[in-house]
N, C-alpha and C positions, 0 to 999 in steps of 0.2 A: 504494500500500500504506500510505499514511499513516494510514488509519483501521482498519488491521488490529489485532486484539486478540491479544496475546501473553501467555501465562501464564508468569510467571517462576517458577523453582524454586530453592529454597535447597539447593544441592548439599552444602555443608559448613557448615551453620549453627552448629555447635559448635566450629569450628576444630580438628578432630581432638582433641576432649576437652580443650581448653585449660583446665586447672584452676587455673592461676596468674593468668590474665588475665581473660578474659570471665566464666568460671564462678565466679570468686572475688570478683567485683565486689560491693561492699556494697549498692548499690541493687538489683541483680538478686536478691541473697540476701534482702533485705527483702520484695520482692514475692513471692518464692517462699515465704517464711515465712507471709505473709498467706493463701496458698492451701493450705498444707500440701504444697507441691511442692518439687522441687529446682530449682536455678538452670538446669540443662539443660532441664528441662521448661518453665520460663518462657520461655527463649530459643526453644525450638521452638514454643511456643504463640504467641509474638510473631510468628513467621513466618506461622503460620496466620491470625492476626488481621489480618495485612497481605495476605492472599490469596497468599502465597508458600509453597506446600506444600513442606515439607522432605523431601528424598529419603531421608535415612538413618534414617527412623523405626525400621526394623528391620534392614534389610540391611547397614548399615555399622557396627553396634555390635559390640563385642568380647566382650560377655557376655550371657547369657540374661536376667539381672536388668535390665541396661540396656535391652535390647530391649523388655522388658515396660514399663519406666518410660517409654520413648520413645513408646509407644502410649497411655499414660495421660494424654492431653492434652485429652480431650473433655468433661470435667466442669467446666471453668472457662474463662473468657475474660478477657482483660485489658481494663480500661476505657481510655478515650482517654488519660487522664493517664499510665497505666502504659505504654501503647504508646509514647507520646512519650518517657517516661523511658528505656525500653530503647533506643529509637532514638537517643537522645542520648548513649549510652555511647560513650566514645572507644576503641572496640575494632575499628574497621574495618581489617582486614588482608587482603591478597590471598594466597590459598593457591594458587589456580589462575589461569592467564591465560586469558582468553576473547577471542581476536581479534575485533574488531568490536563488543564490548560497550560500549566507551567512549562510544558515541553513544546508549545507552539512557538515558532520563530518570532512572532509579533507580541508575545507575552510581555507586558510592560513592567512587571514587578520582580524581575529576576535578581535584582541587587538589593533586596530587603535584608 
């Protein structure tokens, strides 16, 4: 199975609406301003641009307004520099444990 293709999904890409950490980050906000988007939209677009479809586009939001905003991601893409900048944000935190995920090459918590 070493050559199997597995599609990763971003189950909680906004860390439950973390408005004081990830979504308040200045670099993320600057990218959002460039596109006329919110930090949350940039974070979700970042997942799409990395081929990690975010699950909570609609189903996990708490308001109709956010549900609509979460779907308004398809009129822009991040460039390579922006993808790298978002990826470098020091915001990797575990919300859910996934037994067995530690061996995946994109597992972000290997240095704990």
